[in-house]
C-alpha positions as CSV (number, residue, x, y, z in Angstrom):
1,M,0.0,0.0,0.0
2,N,0.9,3.6,-0.4
3,K,2.6,4.7,2.9
4,S,1.2,8.2,2.6
5,E,-2.4,7.2,3.0
6,I,-3.9,9.4,5.6
7,V,-6.6,8.4,8.2
8,L,-8.5,10.7,10.5
9,I,-10.2,9.1,13.5
10,T,-12.5,11.2,15.6
11,G,-12.3,10.4,19.3
12,G,-9.1,8.4,18.4
13,N,-7.3,8.9,21.6
14,K,-8.9,6.0,23.5
15,G,-11.1,2.9,23.2
16,I,-12.1,1.5,19.8
17,G,-10.8,4.6,18.1
18,F,-7.3,4.2,19.5
19,E,-7.1,0.5,18.8
20,T,-8.3,1.2,15.2
21,A,-5.5,3.7,14.9
22,R,-3.0,1.1,16.2
23,Q,-4.1,-1.6,13.8
24,L,-4.2,0.7,10.8
25,G,-0.9,2.3,11.8
26,K,0.8,-1.1,12.0
27,M,-0.4,-1.6,8.4
28,G,1.5,1.5,7.3
29,Y,-1.2,4.2,7.3
30,E,-0.5,7.6,8.7
31,I,-2.9,8.3,11.6
32,L,-4.5,11.6,12.6
33,I,-5.9,11.3,16.1
34,G,-8.9,13.6,16.4
35,A,-9.3,14.6,20.1
36,R,-11.0,17.3,22.0
37,S,-7.9,17.7,24.2
38,G,-4.6,18.3,22.4
39,D,-2.8,16.9,25.4
40,K,-4.8,13.6,25.4
41,G,-4.3,13.4,21.7
42,Q,-0.6,13.8,22.0
43,E,-0.5,11.1,24.7
44,A,-2.1,8.7,22.2
45,V,0.3,9.8,19.5
46,K,3.3,9.0,21.8
47,L,1.9,5.5,22.5
48,L,1.5,4.9,18.8
49,E,5.0,6.1,18.1
50,T,6.5,3.5,20.5
51,E,5.2,1.0,18.0
52,N,6.8,2.9,15.1
53,I,3.5,4.2,13.9
54,K,3.4,7.5,12.1
55,A,0.8,9.7,13.9
56,K,-0.2,13.2,14.7
57,T,-2.9,14.8,16.8
58,V,-5.6,17.1,15.5
59,V,-7.6,19.1,18.0
60,L,-11.2,18.3,17.0
61,D,-14.4,18.7,18.9
62,V,-17.1,17.3,16.7
63,T,-19.8,19.4,18.4
64,N,-17.9,22.7,17.7
65,P,-18.2,23.9,14.0
66,S,-15.2,26.2,14.3
67,S,-13.1,23.3,15.7
68,V,-14.2,21.1,12.8
69,L,-13.4,23.8,10.3
70,S,-10.0,24.4,11.8
71,A,-9.2,20.6,11.7
72,E,-10.2,20.5,8.0
73,E,-8.0,23.6,7.2
74,W,-5.1,22.1,9.0
75,I,-5.4,18.8,7.1
76,E,-5.7,20.7,3.9
77,Q,-2.6,22.7,4.5
78,E,-0.6,19.7,5.9
79,Y,-1.6,17.1,3.3
80,G,-4.0,18.5,0.8
81,Y,-6.2,15.3,0.9
82,L,-7.6,12.6,3.2
83,D,-8.0,8.9,2.4
84,I,-10.1,7.6,5.2
85,L,-12.5,9.2,7.7
86,I,-13.5,7.2,10.7
87,N,-16.4,8.8,12.6
88,N,-15.7,7.1,15.9
89,A,-16.5,9.8,18.6
90,G,-19.6,9.0,20.5
91,V,-21.4,9.5,23.8
92,F,-23.9,7.6,26.0
93,F,-25.5,9.7,28.7
94,E,-28.9,8.1,29.7
95,G,-28.0,4.9,31.5
96,N,-31.1,2.8,32.0
97,T,-33.6,5.7,31.9
98,P,-36.9,4.6,30.3
99,P,-37.9,6.7,27.2
100,S,-40.8,8.3,29.1
101,E,-38.4,9.6,31.7
102,L,-35.7,10.8,29.4
103,E,-34.9,14.5,29.6
104,L,-35.0,16.4,26.3
105,S,-31.6,17.9,27.1
106,V,-30.1,14.4,27.2
107,L,-31.6,13.5,23.8
108,K,-30.3,16.7,22.4
109,S,-26.8,16.4,23.8
110,T,-26.6,12.8,22.6
111,F,-27.6,13.8,19.0
112,E,-25.2,16.7,19.2
113,T,-22.2,14.4,19.2
114,N,-23.4,11.1,17.8
115,V,-25.4,12.5,14.8
116,F,-24.7,16.2,14.2
117,G,-21.0,15.6,14.9
118,V,-20.9,12.8,12.3
119,F,-22.7,14.9,9.7
120,S,-20.5,18.0,10.4
121,V,-17.2,16.2,10.2
122,T,-18.3,14.2,7.1
123,K,-19.4,17.3,5.3
124,A,-16.3,19.2,6.2
125,M,-13.9,16.5,5.2
126,L,-15.6,15.4,2.0
127,P,-13.7,17.8,-0.3
128,L,-10.4,16.3,1.0
129,L,-11.8,12.7,0.6
130,K,-12.6,13.5,-3.0
131,K,-9.0,14.2,-3.6
132,S,-8.1,10.7,-2.6
133,S,-7.9,8.0,-5.3
134,A,-10.3,5.8,-3.2
135,G,-11.7,7.6,-0.2
136,K,-13.6,5.8,2.6
137,I,-16.0,6.9,5.3
138,I,-16.7,4.5,8.2
139,N,-19.3,5.5,10.7
140,L,-19.3,3.7,14.1
141,S,-22.8,2.6,14.6
142,S,-24.2,-0.2,16.8
143,G,-26.6,-3.1,16.7
144,L,-28.6,-0.9,19.1
145,G,-29.3,1.3,16.1
146,S,-30.9,-1.4,14.1
147,L,-34.7,-1.0,14.2
148,N,-35.0,-4.6,13.1
149,L,-33.0,-5.9,16.1
150,N,-34.7,-3.5,18.5
151,S,-38.0,-5.0,17.4
152,D,-36.9,-8.6,17.8
153,P,-37.4,-10.1,21.3
154,T,-34.8,-12.8,20.5
155,S,-32.1,-10.2,19.8
156,E,-29.4,-9.4,22.4
157,F,-30.2,-5.7,21.8
158,Y,-33.9,-5.9,22.5
159,S,-33.6,-5.4,26.3
160,V,-31.5,-2.2,25.9
161,N,-34.3,0.3,25.5
162,S,-32.1,3.4,25.5
163,L,-34.0,5.9,23.3
164,A,-31.3,8.6,22.9
165,Y,-28.3,6.4,22.2
166,N,-30.1,3.8,20.1
167,S,-32.0,6.3,17.9
168,S,-28.8,8.3,17.4
169,K,-27.2,5.3,15.9
170,T,-30.3,4.7,13.8
171,A,-29.7,8.3,12.5
172,V,-26.0,7.5,11.9
173,N,-27.1,4.6,9.7
174,A,-29.4,7.0,7.7
175,I,-26.4,9.4,7.2
176,T,-24.5,6.4,5.8
177,V,-27.2,5.5,3.4
178,F,-27.8,9.0,2.1
179,F,-24.1,10.0,1.7
180,A,-23.5,6.6,0.0
181,K,-26.3,7.4,-2.5
182,E,-24.9,10.8,-3.3
183,L,-21.4,9.4,-3.8
184,R,-22.4,6.3,-5.6
185,D,-20.7,7.4,-8.9
186,T,-17.4,8.3,-7.1
187,P,-14.7,6.0,-5.7
188,I,-15.7,6.9,-2.2
189,K,-17.1,4.1,0.0
190,V,-19.4,4.9,2.9
191,N,-20.4,2.2,5.4
192,S,-21.6,1.8,9.0
193,V,-20.1,-0.8,11.3
194,C,-21.3,-2.5,14.5
195,P,-18.3,-3.2,16.7
196,G,-20.4,-5.2,19.2
197,F,-20.7,-4.7,23.0
198,T,-17.2,-3.7,23.7
199,A,-15.6,-2.8,27.0
200,T,-14.9,0.9,26.8
201,D,-15.4,4.1,28.9
202,L,-18.7,4.5,27.2
203,N,-20.3,1.6,29.1
204,G,-18.1,1.6,32.2
205,N,-16.0,-1.2,30.6
206,S,-18.9,-3.6,31.0
207,G,-18.8,-5.0,27.4
208,Y,-17.8,-8.6,26.7
209,R,-15.8,-7.8,23.6
210,S,-12.2,-6.4,23.6
211,V,-11.2,-3.3,21.7
212,E,-9.0,-5.5,19.5
213,Q,-12.1,-7.5,18.5
214,A,-14.2,-4.4,17.9
215,A,-11.6,-2.6,15.8
216,S,-11.3,-5.5,13.4
217,I,-14.5,-4.7,11.6
218,V,-13.6,-1.1,11.4
219,V,-10.2,-1.9,9.9
220,K,-11.8,-4.4,7.4
221,L,-14.2,-1.7,6.0
222,A,-11.4,0.9,6.0
223,T,-9.3,-1.2,3.8
224,V,-11.8,-2.6,1.3
225,N,-10.7,-2.4,-2.3
226,S,-12.4,-0.8,-5.2
227,D,-15.1,-3.5,-5.6
228,G,-15.9,-3.5,-1.9
229,P,-19.3,-2.5,-0.5
230,T,-20.8,0.9,0.0
231,G,-24.0,2.0,1.7
232,G,-24.0,-1.0,4.0
233,F,-24.1,-1.9,7.7
234,F,-21.7,-4.6,8.9
235,D,-20.4,-6.5,11.9
236,D,-18.0,-9.4,12.2
237,H,-20.6,-11.8,10.8
238,G,-21.5,-9.8,7.8
239,V,-24.5,-7.6,7.0
240,V,-26.6,-6.2,9.9
241,A,-30.3,-5.6,9.3
242,W,-31.2,-1.9,9.3
């Protein structure tokens, strides 16, 4: 592969994002760690550098339009293009709150990061991705965003009735579908991935999957070739029902 292929990972300083950075970095990609805190981003970069991975940090708060614009401008000046965008940053605020007791402010704040942040970063980075010979956008979704699985009493996701988080991931899947449709006549691939119930800060490290396992599907979709899928939703086992 071309050693100068550039990957931006939002929320890449920890969890699945960091492990994805590590795996792609070991494959020769140059990693841009998007982090709200420059210090935390730099800590992640230093860890990657101990494994001889080429990485830099980009201060990027996906909920702040000026921060997103500044990140895009920096990448434009530094590289002039972007090969892979991984929309990994996400939040989960509601715990086990039933939908009828959910505060509107929690719903709004969840969508601010998980949905509007994905849209904002994708829109801003798209001109740079179009300068790549084969750009890719991978959106971190969840089986919890599948309306099919949420409606199926036999699904492992059925009992997690978290309106804000789950519906935000449903919306992420919609973003994937509509951007993929717009870009269908370009080389850019746009896909959603379900990493599974992974032990991260998001869930108090209660998940049963490791970040290494979770990152594998992200890396797989980030490295598909020109005849790979677009506009789909995937986990380790293949296609996930919308």
